[in-house]
C-alpha positions as CSV (number, residue, x, y, z in Angstrom):
1,X,-10.9,-1.8,10.3
2,X,-9.1,-1.9,13.6
3,X,-5.5,-3.1,13.8
4,X,-5.2,-6.5,15.4
5,X,-1.8,-5.5,17.0
6,X,-2.5,-2.1,18.5
7,X,-6.3,-1.7,18.1
8,X,-6.0,1.6,16.3
9,X,-8.0,2.4,13.1
10,X,-6.3,1.2,9.9
11,X,-6.1,3.1,6.7
12,X,-7.6,1.3,3.6
13,X,-5.6,1.2,0.4
14,X,-4.1,-1.2,-2.1
15,X,-0.9,-3.0,-2.8
16,X,-0.1,-2.5,-6.5
17,X,2.5,-3.2,-9.1
18,X,3.0,-3.2,-12.8
19,X,4.9,-6.0,-14.5
20,X,8.6,-6.0,-13.4
21,X,8.1,-3.1,-11.1
22,X,8.3,-2.6,-7.4
23,X,5.3,-3.5,-5.2
24,X,3.9,-0.4,-3.5
25,X,1.1,0.7,-1.2
26,X,-1.2,3.6,-1.9
27,X,-4.0,4.9,0.3
28,X,-7.6,4.4,-1.0
29,X,-8.5,6.9,-3.7
30,X,-4.9,7.7,-4.6
31,X,-3.2,6.9,-7.9
32,X,0.0,7.7,-9.6
33,X,0.5,8.3,-13.4
34,X,3.9,6.7,-13.3
35,X,4.9,4.3,-10.5
36,X,8.2,5.9,-9.5
37,X,9.4,6.5,-6.0
38,X,8.8,10.2,-6.0
39,X,5.2,10.0,-7.2
40,X,4.3,7.1,-4.9
41,X,5.6,8.9,-1.9
42,X,3.9,12.2,-2.9
43,X,0.6,10.3,-3.0
44,X,1.2,9.1,0.6
45,X,2.4,5.6,-0.4
46,X,5.6,3.6,0.0
47,X,7.5,0.9,-1.9
48,X,7.4,-2.6,-0.5
49,X,9.5,-4.7,-2.9
50,X,9.9,-5.8,-6.5
51,X,7.6,-8.3,-8.3
52,X,3.9,-9.1,-8.7
53,X,1.7,-7.8,-11.4
54,X,-1.6,-7.2,-9.6
55,X,-3.0,-5.2,-6.8
56,X,-4.8,-6.3,-3.6
57,X,-7.0,-4.5,-1.1
58,X,-4.9,-3.7,1.9
59,X,-5.2,-2.0,5.3
60,X,-2.2,-0.2,6.8
61,X,-1.7,0.8,10.4
62,X,0.6,3.9,10.6
63,X,1.1,3.4,14.3
64,X,2.6,-0.1,14.3
65,X,3.6,-0.4,10.5
66,X,1.5,-3.5,9.8
67,X,-0.4,-4.3,6.6
68,X,-3.3,-6.7,6.4
69,X,-4.3,-8.0,3.0
70,X,-7.1,-10.3,1.7
71,X,-6.0,-13.2,-0.5
């Protein structure tokens, strides 16, 4: 998918969270055994916020720091 802001290729991944945990992004195919900051960053992801208890398919543009999700 191309970014609608800068037209560069976007990276596919997911927004994820466990109950009462931070919402975080992980690139497609990556997982973490325990959703802590160190493991998430080691897998190439980053923490977004707290809340939610599901995950959603997402596309991240590293160039302009935009995320697009389907709802």
